[in-house]
C-alpha positions in Angstrom: 99.8 161.3 -125.2 96.1 160.7 -126.4 93.3 161.8 -124.2 91.6 159.2 -123.0 87.9 158.5 -124.7 85.2 157.3 -122.6 81.6 156.6 -123.2 79.3 157.5 -119.9 76.2 155.2 -120.5 73.3 157.0 -118.2 74.5 160.4 -117.9 73.0 161.3 -115.4 73.3 162.6 -111.7 76.6 161.1 -111.0 77.5 160.7 -114.8 77.4 164.3 -115.7 79.7 164.9 -112.2 82.3 162.2 -113.8 81.6 163.5 -117.6 82.5 167.3 -116.7 85.2 166.0 -114.2 87.0 163.6 -117.0 86.6 166.6 -119.6 88.5 169.2 -117.3 91.3 166.5 -116.7 91.9 166.3 -120.6 89.9 162.9 -121.8 87.2 162.8 -124.8 83.2 162.4 -123.0 80.5 161.2 -124.4 77.3 161.3 -122.3 74.2 158.6 -123.3 71.0 159.4 -122.4 67.6 158.6 -122.9 66.2 162.1 -123.6 67.4 164.2 -126.2 69.0 167.4 -124.7 70.4 170.5 -125.6 74.6 169.8 -126.3 75.8 171.5 -122.8 79.7 173.0 -124.2 80.4 173.9 -120.9 80.7 170.5 -119.8 82.8 169.1 -122.1 80.9 166.0 -122.8 79.7 165.5 -126.4 76.1 164.4 -126.1 74.2 160.7 -127.5 70.7 160.2 -127.7 69.3 156.8 -127.0 67.5 154.0 -125.5 69.9 151.3 -123.8 66.8 149.1 -123.5 66.4 149.6 -127.8 69.2 148.1 -130.1 68.0 150.1 -132.8 69.0 153.4 -130.8 72.8 152.2 -130.2 74.3 152.4 -133.4 76.3 155.6 -133.4 78.3 154.4 -130.1 82.3 156.1 -130.7 85.0 153.5 -131.0 88.2 153.8 -129.9 87.0 153.7 -126.2 89.4 153.4 -123.5 87.0 153.4 -120.9 82.7 152.8 -120.7 80.9 153.7 -117.5 77.8 152.2 -117.2 75.3 154.4 -114.6 72.2 153.8 -116.1 69.2 154.6 -113.3 65.7 152.3 -113.4 63.9 155.7 -113.1 64.9 156.3 -116.8 63.1 152.6 -117.3 60.1 153.1 -115.8 60.7 153.4 -111.9 61.5 150.5 -109.2 60.1 147.7 -110.5 61.4 144.4 -111.1 60.5 144.8 -114.8 62.5 148.7 -114.9 65.6 146.8 -113.1 65.8 144.5 -115.7 65.3 146.8 -118.7 67.5 149.4 -117.4 70.6 147.1 -115.8 69.9 143.6 -117.2 68.9 143.9 -120.8 70.7 147.6 -121.1 73.9 146.2 -120.1 73.5 143.2 -122.9 72.6 145.0 -125.5 75.4 147.8 -124.8 78.4 144.9 -125.0 76.3 143.5 -128.1 77.1 146.5 -129.8 80.7 147.2 -128.8 81.6 143.2 -129.6 79.3 143.8 -133.0 81.7 147.3 -133.6 84.9 145.3 -132.7 84.9 148.4 -129.7 85.5 146.9 -126.7 86.9 149.3 -124.4 89.9 148.6 -122.3 88.3 148.8 -119.0 84.2 148.6 -118.0 83.2 149.8 -114.8 79.4 148.8 -114.0 78.1 151.3 -111.2 76.2 148.6 -109.1 74.7 149.2 -105.4 75.0 147.9 -101.4 71.4 146.2 -102.2 73.0 143.2 -103.6 74.0 142.4 -99.5 70.3 142.6 -98.0 69.9 143.3 -94.8 72.8 142.2 -92.8 71.1 143.7 -89.6 73.8 146.4 -88.7 76.7 143.5 -89.0 80.2 144.9 -91.4 80.6 143.6 -94.9 83.3 144.0 -97.4 83.9 142.8 -100.9 84.5 139.3 -99.8 81.2 138.7 -98.0 78.8 136.8 -99.9 76.0 139.0 -102.0 72.7 137.8 -100.2 69.8 140.1 -101.6 66.7 140.1 -100.4 64.5 142.4 -103.0 64.3 142.6 -106.5 66.6 145.1 -107.0 69.8 143.6 -105.3 69.0 140.2 -107.3 68.9 142.1 -110.7 71.6 144.6 -109.9 73.9 141.3 -109.7 72.8 139.6 -112.3 74.0 142.6 -113.8 77.0 142.1 -112.6 77.9 139.0 -113.7 77.2 140.6 -117.1 79.7 142.8 -116.9 82.2 141.0 -115.4 81.7 138.3 -117.6 82.1 140.4 -120.6 84.5 141.4 -123.3 86.5 143.7 -121.6 88.3 144.4 -118.1 85.2 145.0 -115.7 84.8 146.5 -112.3 81.9 146.2 -110.2 81.4 149.4 -108.3 78.7 148.9 -105.2 77.9 152.2 -104.6 75.7 153.5 -101.3 73.0 156.4 -100.9 74.2 158.7 -103.2 73.6 162.4 -101.7 74.8 165.9 -103.2 73.4 169.4 -104.4 69.7 168.8 -105.5 69.5 165.2 -103.0 69.5 166.4 -99.8 66.3 164.7 -98.7 67.5 164.4 -95.2 67.9 167.6 -94.4 64.8 168.8 -95.2 62.9 166.1 -93.4 64.5 167.8 -90.4 63.9 170.8 -91.6 60.1 170.5 -92.0 59.5 168.3 -89.1 58.9 165.2 -91.0 62.1 163.3 -90.1 61.6 160.8 -87.4 64.6 158.2 -85.5 64.2 154.7 -85.9 63.4 153.1 -82.0 66.5 150.6 -83.0 70.0 151.6 -84.7 69.5 151.0 -88.9 72.9 151.7 -90.0 73.2 153.1 -93.6 75.5 153.9 -96.1 76.2 156.6 -98.3 78.5 158.5 -100.5 78.6 162.2 -101.5 77.9 162.8 -105.4 81.6 163.7 -106.2 83.4 161.2 -104.6 81.0 159.0 -106.6 82.1 160.2 -109.5 86.0 160.7 -108.1 86.1 156.8 -107.5 84.8 156.2 -110.9 87.6 158.1 -112.3 89.9 156.7 -110.0 89.2 153.2 -111.2 89.3 153.7 -114.5 92.9 154.9 -114.2 93.7 152.3 -112.0 96.4 149.5 -113.5 95.0 146.6 -112.1 92.2 147.1 -109.8 90.2 144.6 -107.9 87.0 142.9 -109.5 84.6 144.3 -106.8 85.1 147.6 -105.0 82.5 149.4 -102.2 81.7 152.8 -102.7 80.7 153.8 -99.7 82.1 157.0 -97.6 84.4 155.9 -94.3 81.2 156.1 -91.3 78.5 154.2 -92.0 76.3 155.8 -89.7 72.8 155.3 -88.0 70.2 156.7 -89.4 68.5 158.4 -86.3 72.2 160.0 -85.8 72.6 161.1 -88.5 69.1 163.2 -87.8 70.4 164.5 -84.8 73.3 165.9 -86.3 71.7 167.5 -88.8 68.9 169.1 -86.0 71.5 170.3 -84.0 73.0 172.2 -87.2 70.0 173.6 -88.0 69.1 174.7 -84.2 65.8 172.6 -84.2 65.1 170.0 -81.7 65.9 166.4 -82.6 63.2 164.5 -83.9 61.4 162.3 -82.2 61.9 158.5 -82.3 59.2 156.2 -83.8 58.2 153.1 -83.0 58.2 152.0 -86.6 61.1 149.9 -87.4 61.3 152.2 -91.1 60.2 152.3 -94.5 61.1 151.5 -98.0 64.8 151.0 -98.5 66.2 151.8 -95.9 63.7 149.3 -93.9 65.4 146.5 -96.0 69.1 146.8 -94.9 70.5 147.8 -92.3 74.6 146.9 -92.5 78.2 148.9 -91.6 80.3 148.5 -95.3 83.9 149.0 -95.6 85.4 150.9 -97.9 88.7 149.7 -96.8 89.2 148.0 -100.5 89.0 151.6 -102.6 90.9 153.5 -99.8 94.0 151.0 -100.1 93.4 151.9 -104.0 94.9 155.1 -103.0 91.6 156.7 -103.2 91.1 159.8 -101.0 87.6 161.2 -100.5 86.2 165.0 -100.4 83.8 164.1 -97.8 85.0 161.0 -95.8 81.8 161.3 -93.4 78.4 162.7 -94.0 79.5 165.3 -91.9 81.8 166.9 -94.3 78.9 166.3 -96.9 75.7 167.6 -95.3 77.7 170.8 -93.8 78.4 172.1 -97.0 75.3 171.3 -98.4 73.3 173.4 -95.3 76.5 175.9 -95.6 75.7 176.7 -99.2 72.2 176.4 -98.7 71.7 178.8 -95.3 68.7 179.8 -94.3 66.9 178.7 -97.4 67.4 175.1 -96.1 64.7 176.4 -93.4 61.0 176.1 -94.1 59.0 179.4 -94.2 56.0 179.5 -92.1 54.0 181.8 -94.5 54.7 178.7 -97.4 51.8 176.1 -98.7 51.9 173.5 -100.3 50.8 173.6 -103.5 
């Protein structure tokens, strides 16, 4: 049997973990990134330097692809602005699909990596893939537009709506508690997350699934109140519980309190490496040991 051929468009935090996993399983993997990086033979990923927002850079894509994973990031296109989201998700996807069609290399499966932001704030209610997507912020609206492009494109497509991604190198909640910067919201603020390795695992699973649904929620098995997570981390670090803040929350967290169900993904056969935040953050803290705790002599320079 010939190896699976997969292009990862946006080979960043999750994309690289996916590529390493697929290559280890015998797949031929290409990783497209905007920046020119040196080849990394140990990863098994063949690098492609290209800008998804610039059609002129996309002329050297591999052919005969079994799968394409679109895992672009707005940060690579300029940050968290409407313009950056439109460029990274809408224009970039349009460009890539146009090139694949022109080269007559439409893949068997396209996975579009989306976000639970397409649901907007649901005030803590449960949602699943059948819940109406009613984004209340430009990020969710543009991601939903990109989903429509992917699902209406030339390949059999799946939109995977990921929750907040954490893992090695993304230990923000732990550090906020360790450094005394965390505050618990005055009212429950339900959050949904997924470990990087489960995000990559879910994508690999959906690439191989014979007859997937069109939309999946990529979240772990326990939507959790942010304050409860902070309190659990503090207990694991043997630190006082963070104080309760009168403010409702800030930034992205303040825009969405919802409990996302992963029943469809579980029902398709995927099994989580980190079913809840406890396994994921627990492992991160075990690996870091005392290094996660701030030293009194440290200064911020």
